[in-house]
C-alpha positions as CSV (number, residue, x, y, z in Angstrom):
1,M,-2.1,1.8,-2.0
2,T,-2.3,4.4,0.7
3,D,-3.2,8.0,1.1
4,P,-0.2,10.4,1.4
5,D,-2.0,12.0,4.3
6,A,-1.8,8.6,6.1
7,K,1.9,8.4,6.5
8,T,1.7,8.5,10.3
9,G,-1.1,6.0,10.7
10,T,0.4,4.6,14.0
11,A,-0.2,6.2,17.4
12,P,1.7,9.5,17.7
13,P,5.1,9.3,19.4
14,T,5.1,10.5,23.0
15,G,8.8,11.1,23.8
16,R,10.6,14.2,22.7
17,R,13.1,12.3,20.7
18,E,10.4,10.2,19.0
19,R,8.3,13.3,18.2
20,K,11.4,15.0,16.6
21,K,12.2,11.9,14.6
22,A,8.6,11.6,13.3
23,A,8.6,15.3,12.4
24,T,11.8,15.0,10.5
25,R,10.6,12.0,8.6
26,Q,7.3,13.8,7.8
27,A,9.2,16.9,6.6
28,I,11.4,14.8,4.3
29,A,8.4,12.9,2.9
30,D,6.4,16.1,2.3
31,A,9.4,17.8,0.6
32,A,9.9,14.8,-1.6
33,L,6.3,14.5,-2.6
34,R,6.0,18.2,-3.4
35,L,9.1,18.1,-5.6
36,F,8.1,14.9,-7.3
37,L,4.6,16.3,-8.1
38,E,6.1,19.5,-9.4
39,R,8.9,18.1,-11.6
40,G,8.4,14.3,-11.9
41,Y,10.1,11.5,-9.9
42,D,13.1,11.0,-12.2
43,D,14.0,14.7,-12.4
44,V,14.4,15.2,-8.6
45,G,17.6,14.2,-6.9
46,I,18.2,13.1,-3.3
47,R,20.3,16.1,-2.4
48,E,17.5,18.4,-3.6
49,I,15.1,16.7,-1.4
50,A,17.4,16.9,1.6
51,D,18.0,20.6,1.0
52,A,14.3,21.2,0.7
53,A,13.7,19.5,4.0
54,D,16.7,21.2,5.6
55,V,18.4,17.9,6.5
56,S,21.6,16.1,5.4
57,T,21.5,13.3,2.9
58,T,22.8,11.0,5.7
59,T,19.7,11.9,7.8
60,L,17.4,11.4,4.8
61,F,18.8,7.9,4.2
62,K,18.3,7.0,7.9
63,H,14.6,7.5,7.4
64,F,14.3,6.3,3.8
65,P,16.9,3.7,2.7
66,V,16.0,4.1,-1.0
67,K,14.5,6.9,-3.1
68,E,11.3,5.0,-3.8
69,A,10.5,4.7,-0.1
70,L,10.0,8.5,0.1
71,V,6.6,8.1,-1.6
72,F,5.1,5.4,0.5
73,D,3.8,4.5,4.0
74,E,5.8,2.2,6.2
75,D,5.2,-1.5,5.6
76,A,4.0,-2.1,9.1
77,D,1.1,0.3,8.8
78,Q,0.2,-1.1,5.4
79,E,0.3,-4.7,6.6
80,A,-1.8,-4.0,9.7
81,R,-4.6,-2.5,7.6
82,L,-4.5,-5.4,5.2
83,L,-4.8,-8.0,7.9
84,A,-7.5,-6.1,9.7
85,A,-9.5,-6.1,6.5
86,V,-9.7,-9.9,6.9
87,R,-10.0,-10.2,10.6
88,E,-12.5,-7.4,11.1
89,R,-14.7,-8.0,8.1
90,P,-18.5,-7.9,8.6
91,E,-20.2,-11.1,9.6
92,G,-21.2,-13.1,6.6
93,Q,-18.7,-11.4,4.3
94,S,-16.3,-13.7,2.5
95,I,-12.5,-13.3,2.7
96,P,-12.2,-12.5,-1.0
97,A,-14.9,-9.9,-0.7
98,A,-13.1,-8.3,2.2
99,L,-9.9,-8.2,0.3
100,R,-11.7,-6.8,-2.7
101,E,-13.1,-3.9,-0.6
102,H,-9.7,-3.3,0.9
103,A,-8.1,-3.1,-2.6
104,L,-10.8,-0.7,-3.9
105,R,-10.3,1.6,-0.9
106,S,-6.5,1.5,-0.8
107,R,-5.2,0.7,-4.2
108,V,-7.6,2.2,-6.7
109,V,-8.1,5.9,-6.8
110,A,-11.7,7.0,-6.3
111,A,-13.2,9.2,-9.0
112,D,-14.3,11.7,-6.3
113,G,-11.1,11.4,-4.4
114,D,-9.2,14.5,-3.2
115,A,-6.8,16.2,-5.6
116,R,-3.7,15.4,-3.6
117,F,-4.5,11.7,-3.5
118,T,-5.2,11.7,-7.2
119,A,-1.9,13.4,-8.0
120,W,0.0,11.0,-5.8
121,F,-1.8,8.1,-7.5
122,D,-1.0,9.4,-11.0
123,L,2.7,9.9,-10.0
124,I,3.0,6.3,-9.1
125,N,1.2,5.0,-12.2
126,S,3.4,7.1,-14.5
127,T,6.7,6.0,-12.9
128,P,7.7,2.4,-13.5
129,A,10.2,2.4,-10.6
130,L,7.4,3.4,-8.2
131,R,4.9,0.9,-9.5
132,D,7.5,-1.9,-9.1
133,Y,8.5,-0.8,-5.6
134,L,4.8,-0.5,-4.5
135,Q,4.0,-4.0,-5.8
136,G,7.1,-5.4,-4.0
137,M,5.9,-3.8,-0.8
138,W,2.5,-5.4,-1.1
139,L,3.9,-8.9,-2.0
140,R,6.1,-8.8,1.2
141,H,2.8,-9.2,3.1
142,A,1.7,-12.4,1.3
143,N,2.9,-14.8,4.0
144,A,1.3,-12.8,6.8
145,L,-1.9,-12.6,4.8
146,A,-1.9,-16.3,4.0
147,Q,-1.6,-17.1,7.7
148,V,-4.6,-14.9,8.6
149,I,-6.6,-16.4,5.8
150,A,-5.9,-19.9,7.1
151,E,-6.7,-18.9,10.7
152,E,-10.0,-17.3,9.6
153,S,-10.9,-20.3,7.5
154,G,-9.9,-23.0,9.9
155,L,-7.4,-24.4,7.3
156,A,-3.9,-25.5,7.9
157,A,-1.3,-22.8,8.0
158,D,0.6,-24.2,5.0
159,D,-2.5,-24.9,2.9
160,P,-1.6,-23.9,-0.7
161,A,-5.0,-22.5,-1.3
162,C,-4.4,-19.8,1.4
163,T,-1.1,-19.0,-0.1
164,A,-2.5,-18.7,-3.6
165,L,-5.5,-16.5,-2.5
166,A,-3.1,-14.2,-0.7
167,H,-0.8,-13.9,-3.6
168,F,-3.5,-13.4,-6.2
169,A,-5.4,-10.9,-4.1
170,L,-2.2,-8.8,-3.8
171,E,-1.5,-9.1,-7.6
172,A,-5.0,-8.4,-8.9
173,P,-5.1,-4.6,-8.3
174,R,-1.8,-4.1,-10.2
175,A,-3.1,-6.0,-13.2
176,A,-6.3,-4.0,-13.1
177,L,-4.7,-0.6,-13.3
178,T,-4.0,-1.0,-17.1
179,H,-7.7,-1.2,-17.8
180,A,-9.9,1.8,-18.7
181,D,-12.1,1.2,-15.6
182,P,-9.7,0.0,-12.9
183,R,-12.5,-0.4,-10.3
184,Q,-14.6,-2.6,-12.5
185,A,-11.4,-4.6,-13.4
186,V,-10.6,-5.1,-9.8
187,T,-14.1,-6.2,-9.1
188,R,-14.0,-8.7,-12.0
189,A,-10.7,-10.1,-10.8
190,F,-12.0,-10.7,-7.3
191,D,-15.2,-12.3,-8.6
192,L,-12.9,-14.9,-10.1
193,L,-11.1,-15.4,-6.8
194,E,-14.5,-15.5,-4.9
195,H,-15.8,-18.3,-7.0
196,G,-12.6,-20.3,-6.8
197,W,-12.4,-19.8,-3.0
198,L,-15.9,-20.9,-2.4
199,A,-15.3,-24.1,-4.4
200,I,-12.4,-24.9,-2.0
201,S,-13.6,-23.6,1.3
202,G,-17.3,-23.8,1.0
């Protein structure tokens, strides 16, 4: 899960056309999030969002192909941060531990997090369509994550253990969100993955 303030996590565009495109995308995303937080996701229509951002519905759909996409970062940014969590982990830290820390940072709201992030997080958790879309986004990265796990572990690219770890690491945070203490639940889930991984790779 990613902070709504991190929508433009890539390097800022340099050309005039690119800057204008990025500004339009951000204006649409900001208008959508404001309306969703005010009235709820299901009660806001695409035309209302386009009007609030002062664009046509055609322009809106050029930037966001489906309504759910208005709430989330682009997949490329999300995947880059996920893979970096494995590649750039501290020396001596296991892959499951690195993925656990990434999940706690990006997919579980912090108790002392800022109000905007908390509201965004609550919006997703209270909207089934957004929860499903977000999980689908994460699972699209499973193959890339499995490949990096294999590279970092010296295992074959098609090793089923790498595929399984990638899949379960991406599924665990969603399952944990139904618990009273999501952070503790995520930690427990990754403890299980840690022990299983050590038995295979250790």
